C-alpha positions as CSV (number, residue, x, y, z in Angstrom):
1,M,-17.0,14.1,-30.5
2,E,-17.9,17.5,-29.1
3,R,-16.7,20.6,-30.9
4,A,-15.3,23.7,-29.2
5,D,-13.6,26.8,-30.5
6,I,-11.0,26.7,-27.7
7,L,-10.3,23.9,-25.2
8,I,-8.5,24.9,-22.0
9,V,-7.0,22.2,-19.9
10,G,-6.9,23.1,-16.2
11,A,-9.2,25.2,-14.1
12,G,-6.6,26.9,-11.9
13,P,-6.0,30.7,-12.0
14,A,-4.3,30.5,-15.5
15,G,-7.1,28.4,-17.0
16,I,-9.9,30.5,-15.5
17,A,-8.2,33.7,-16.7
18,T,-7.8,32.3,-20.2
19,A,-11.4,31.4,-20.4
20,V,-12.4,34.8,-19.2
21,E,-10.2,36.6,-21.7
22,A,-11.6,34.3,-24.5
23,K,-15.2,35.2,-23.5
24,V,-14.3,38.9,-23.3
25,G,-12.6,38.6,-26.7
26,G,-15.8,37.3,-28.3
27,I,-14.7,33.7,-28.9
28,G,-17.7,31.5,-29.2
29,K,-17.6,28.1,-27.5
30,V,-14.9,28.0,-24.7
31,V,-14.7,24.7,-22.8
32,V,-12.5,24.2,-19.7
33,L,-11.5,20.6,-18.8
34,E,-10.6,20.0,-15.1
35,K,-9.5,16.7,-13.5
36,A,-10.7,17.6,-10.0
37,D,-14.3,18.2,-9.0
38,H,-13.6,21.9,-8.1
39,I,-11.6,24.9,-9.4
40,C,-8.1,25.8,-8.3
41,D,-7.2,22.3,-7.1
42,T,-3.7,23.2,-6.0
43,I,-5.0,26.0,-3.7
44,V,-7.8,23.8,-2.4
45,R,-5.5,20.9,-1.6
46,L,-2.2,22.5,-0.7
47,Y,-3.0,25.8,1.0
48,H,-3.9,25.5,4.7
49,P,-7.0,27.4,6.0
50,G,-6.4,31.1,6.2
51,K,-3.2,31.0,4.2
52,R,-2.2,34.3,2.6
53,V,-2.6,34.5,-1.2
54,D,-0.5,37.1,-2.9
55,P,-0.8,38.3,-6.5
56,N,2.9,38.3,-7.0
57,F,5.8,36.0,-6.0
58,Q,8.5,37.8,-4.0
59,D,6.9,41.2,-4.8
60,L,7.7,40.9,-8.6
61,G,5.8,44.1,-9.1
62,L,3.7,42.8,-12.0
63,K,0.7,45.0,-12.8
64,P,-2.5,43.6,-14.1
65,I,-2.9,44.0,-17.9
66,G,-6.0,41.8,-18.4
67,T,-9.5,41.5,-17.0
68,L,-8.7,39.8,-13.7
69,S,-6.8,41.2,-10.7
70,F,-6.9,41.0,-6.9
71,K,-5.1,42.2,-3.8
72,T,-3.5,40.0,-1.2
73,T,-6.2,38.0,0.6
74,T,-6.8,34.7,2.2
75,K,-7.3,31.2,0.6
76,E,-11.0,31.3,1.4
77,K,-11.6,34.8,0.0
78,F,-9.6,34.1,-3.1
79,L,-11.6,31.0,-3.9
80,Q,-14.8,33.0,-3.4
81,F,-13.5,35.6,-5.8
82,I,-12.8,32.9,-8.4
83,Q,-16.2,31.3,-7.9
84,K,-17.8,34.7,-8.6
85,V,-15.7,35.1,-11.8
86,V,-16.9,31.7,-13.0
87,K,-20.5,32.7,-12.4
88,K,-20.1,36.2,-13.8
89,Y,-18.7,35.0,-17.1
90,D,-20.8,31.8,-17.3
91,L,-17.7,29.6,-17.8
92,D,-18.3,26.1,-19.1
93,I,-16.1,24.0,-16.8
94,R,-16.2,20.2,-17.2
95,Y,-15.1,18.7,-13.8
96,K,-13.7,15.2,-13.4
97,H,-12.3,15.4,-17.0
98,T,-8.7,14.1,-16.9
99,V,-7.1,14.8,-20.2
100,D,-4.9,11.9,-21.2
101,R,-4.4,12.5,-24.9
102,V,-4.0,15.5,-27.2
103,I,-3.4,14.7,-30.9
104,K,-3.1,17.2,-33.7
105,K,-4.9,16.1,-36.8
106,N,-4.6,18.6,-39.7
107,D,-6.0,21.9,-38.5
108,F,-7.7,20.5,-35.4
109,F,-6.8,18.8,-32.1
110,E,-8.6,15.7,-30.7
111,V,-8.5,15.8,-27.0
112,R,-9.5,12.7,-24.9
113,A,-10.6,13.1,-21.3
114,G,-11.1,9.5,-20.2
115,K,-12.7,6.8,-22.3
116,D,-16.1,8.6,-22.4
117,Y,-15.2,12.1,-23.6
118,L,-13.7,13.2,-26.9
119,F,-13.4,16.8,-27.9
120,K,-12.3,18.6,-31.1
121,A,-11.0,22.1,-31.4
122,P,-8.7,24.2,-33.5
123,I,-7.0,25.8,-30.4
124,V,-5.9,24.1,-27.2
125,V,-4.5,26.0,-24.2
126,L,-2.7,24.0,-21.5
127,A,-3.0,25.6,-18.1
128,I,-2.2,22.5,-16.0
129,G,0.4,24.1,-13.7
130,I,3.2,22.1,-12.1
131,F,2.3,21.5,-8.5
132,G,0.1,18.5,-9.3
133,R,3.4,16.8,-9.9
134,P,5.6,17.6,-6.8
135,V,9.3,17.2,-7.0
136,K,10.4,14.2,-5.0
137,P,13.8,13.4,-3.6
138,K,16.2,11.2,-5.7
139,Y,16.6,8.7,-2.9
140,K,14.1,5.9,-2.4
141,I,11.1,6.3,-0.1
142,P,10.7,2.9,1.6
143,K,7.2,1.6,1.5
144,E,7.3,1.1,5.3
145,V,7.4,4.8,5.9
146,R,5.2,6.1,3.1
147,D,2.3,6.8,5.5
148,K,4.7,9.2,7.3
149,V,6.0,11.0,4.3
150,F,4.0,13.9,2.7
151,F,4.6,16.4,-0.2
152,G,3.5,20.0,0.3
153,M,1.4,21.9,2.8
154,P,-0.8,19.9,5.2
155,L,-4.5,20.8,5.3
156,S,-4.6,19.3,8.8
157,G,-1.3,18.3,10.4
158,P,-0.2,16.1,13.3
159,E,-0.1,17.1,16.9
160,N,2.6,16.5,19.6
161,K,5.0,15.0,17.1
162,T,8.6,15.5,16.0
163,V,8.4,16.7,12.4
164,L,10.9,17.4,9.7
165,V,10.2,19.8,6.9
166,V,12.5,19.7,3.9
167,G,12.9,22.7,1.5
168,G,14.0,26.3,1.4
169,G,11.1,28.1,-0.4
170,N,8.0,29.8,0.9
171,T,5.9,26.6,1.0
172,A,8.5,25.0,3.2
173,A,8.6,28.1,5.5
174,E,4.9,28.3,5.8
175,T,4.6,24.5,6.4
176,A,7.2,24.7,9.2
177,C,5.4,27.7,10.8
178,L,2.0,26.0,10.6
179,L,3.2,22.7,12.1
180,S,5.2,24.4,14.8
181,E,2.0,25.5,16.5
182,K,1.4,21.9,17.7
183,N,4.6,20.0,17.1
184,K,8.4,20.1,17.5
185,V,9.6,21.1,14.1
186,F,12.9,20.9,12.3
187,L,13.5,22.5,8.9
188,S,16.3,21.1,6.7
189,Y,17.7,23.2,3.8
190,R,20.7,22.3,1.8
191,R,22.0,25.9,1.5
192,P,23.6,27.9,4.3
193,Q,20.9,30.6,4.2
194,F,17.5,31.3,2.7
195,F,17.3,33.4,-0.4
196,R,13.9,32.7,-2.0
197,L,11.6,33.7,1.0
198,N,9.3,36.7,0.9
199,P,9.9,39.1,3.8
200,V,6.7,38.1,5.7
201,N,7.7,34.4,5.7
202,M,11.3,35.2,6.5
203,N,10.3,37.3,9.5
204,K,7.9,34.6,10.8
205,L,10.6,31.9,10.4
206,E,13.2,33.9,12.2
207,E,10.8,34.7,15.0
208,K,9.8,31.0,15.4
209,S,13.5,30.1,15.4
210,R,14.3,32.6,18.1
211,Q,11.4,31.2,20.2
212,G,12.8,27.7,19.8
213,L,9.7,26.5,18.0
214,I,11.5,25.7,14.8
215,N,15.0,24.2,14.7
216,L,16.8,25.3,11.5
217,L,19.1,22.7,10.0
218,L,20.8,24.8,7.4
219,N,23.5,23.6,5.0
220,T,22.2,20.0,5.5
221,D,21.7,17.5,2.7
222,I,19.7,14.3,3.2
223,E,21.3,11.1,1.9
224,G,18.4,8.7,2.5
225,I,15.6,7.7,4.9
226,E,14.6,4.3,6.4
227,P,12.1,2.9,9.0
228,E,13.2,2.9,12.6
229,G,10.5,1.5,15.0
230,G,7.5,3.7,14.4
231,Q,9.5,6.6,13.1
232,V,11.5,7.7,10.0
233,K,15.3,7.7,10.4
234,V,17.0,10.3,8.3
235,R,20.6,10.0,7.2
236,F,22.4,13.2,6.5
237,K,25.5,13.5,4.4
238,G,28.4,13.6,6.8
239,G,27.1,10.6,8.8
240,E,24.6,12.3,11.2
241,T,21.2,10.7,11.7
242,M,17.9,11.9,13.3
243,S,14.5,10.3,13.7
244,F,11.1,11.9,13.1
245,D,7.4,11.0,13.3
246,A,6.7,12.6,9.9
247,I,8.5,14.3,7.0
248,Y,7.0,17.0,4.8
249,Y,8.9,17.6,1.5
250,C,8.3,21.0,0.0
251,L,10.5,20.9,-3.0
252,G,8.3,22.6,-5.6
253,G,6.7,21.2,-8.7
254,A,8.0,19.7,-12.0
255,T,7.0,20.5,-15.6
256,P,5.1,17.5,-17.0
257,Q,7.7,16.9,-19.7
258,S,6.5,13.5,-20.9
259,F,3.0,14.8,-21.5
260,L,4.2,17.8,-23.4
261,Q,6.5,15.7,-25.5
262,S,3.7,13.2,-26.3
263,I,1.9,16.1,-28.1
264,G,5.1,17.1,-29.9
265,V,6.2,20.1,-27.9
266,E,9.9,20.8,-28.2
267,L,11.9,21.5,-25.1
268,E,14.9,23.6,-24.3
269,G,16.5,21.7,-21.5
270,K,13.6,20.9,-19.2
271,R,11.4,23.9,-20.3
272,P,9.1,24.0,-23.3
273,K,10.0,26.2,-26.3
274,I,7.3,28.9,-26.7
275,G,6.8,32.2,-28.6
276,P,6.0,35.6,-27.0
277,D,2.3,34.7,-26.8
278,G,2.8,31.2,-25.4
279,E,2.4,29.3,-28.6
280,T,4.5,26.1,-28.9
281,N,6.1,24.7,-32.0
282,V,2.8,22.8,-32.4
283,R,0.6,25.2,-34.3
284,G,-2.5,26.2,-32.3
285,L,-1.2,24.7,-29.0
286,F,-0.5,27.4,-26.3
287,L,0.9,27.2,-22.8
288,V,0.0,29.6,-20.0
289,G,0.7,30.1,-16.3
290,D,3.3,28.1,-14.4
291,L,4.3,26.1,-17.5
292,V,5.9,29.2,-19.0
293,A,6.9,31.1,-15.9
294,E,10.4,31.3,-14.5
295,K,8.9,32.5,-11.3
296,G,5.2,31.7,-11.2
297,S,2.6,33.9,-9.6
298,I,-1.1,34.3,-9.9
299,M,-0.7,37.7,-11.4
300,F,1.7,36.3,-14.0
301,A,-1.0,33.6,-14.7
302,F,-3.7,36.3,-15.2
303,N,-1.4,38.4,-17.5
304,S,-0.1,35.4,-19.5
305,A,-3.8,34.5,-20.2
306,K,-4.4,38.0,-21.6
307,I,-1.3,37.9,-23.8
308,T,-2.1,34.4,-25.1
309,V,-5.7,35.2,-26.0
310,E,-4.6,38.3,-27.8
311,G,-2.2,36.1,-29.8
312,I,-4.9,33.5,-30.6
313,L,-7.3,36.2,-31.8
314,R,-4.5,37.8,-33.9
315,K,-3.4,34.6,-35.5
316,Y,-6.5,32.4,-35.6
317,G,-9.4,34.8,-35.3
318,N,-10.7,33.7,-38.7
319,V,-11.1,30.0,-37.6
320,I,-12.7,30.4,-34.2
């Protein structure tokens, strides 16, 4: 069993920022456990090449209060920035360590990352984000069409196909715009108008629509899908049907409720109960980033890391 002063689960922006703030705060052994073999897995997997990365969601106006900050940039440059941060602060990140158990035993946590790795620490910070668990539709996805159904932004999409994108957020808009460069694209959204898009994505979507490159299916709700020849047949409520070569669902992410509850975290509805510094009802267990944000953003993740580490030092500085 390896001992650490703080164990951080997740090497995305929130986890990296928490590790940085812990190092800056003088905390001794800080270990980050990451299930992938690289940092910022959501950005690596779900952001297409050249995608814009903003500090704030919908221009929330959050100002940096901690060590890390950045200005709007591209996916590639943001990842380079984070790599430099990891090197500068000599962060101890253990890749391919999937945490499957967190147990509180007296004043310490035992954290298991696969059968071969067991860690012990007085403080655990969960920075696992939500987009590793995409929201899926309530209706069944038939096994015959699963190779034509995707969740989130494509790294490399199809060409010369008829594609349906489902969702009304920024990821849906960006996915539709990206796919429209080489495909005939339809965008289905259950509301009569968009209200969550940032101005840049809204302008792009409207321009693509005017050009006939994206067909907006507003105020449409999907009832189910089924195979039809080599395509996916979509049944809309109201009786209309359409067929597509591929479907991209961009419905956001879901809080990993069962994992949190297995540790003993209390929920209010679907959200975890936390204090101002991110501490849960389980003493010594903190949440940062998307797990605690109503509207997540990278700057919020950076700032929440600062607030959480300040709380850890204030409450537990004598045991770490």
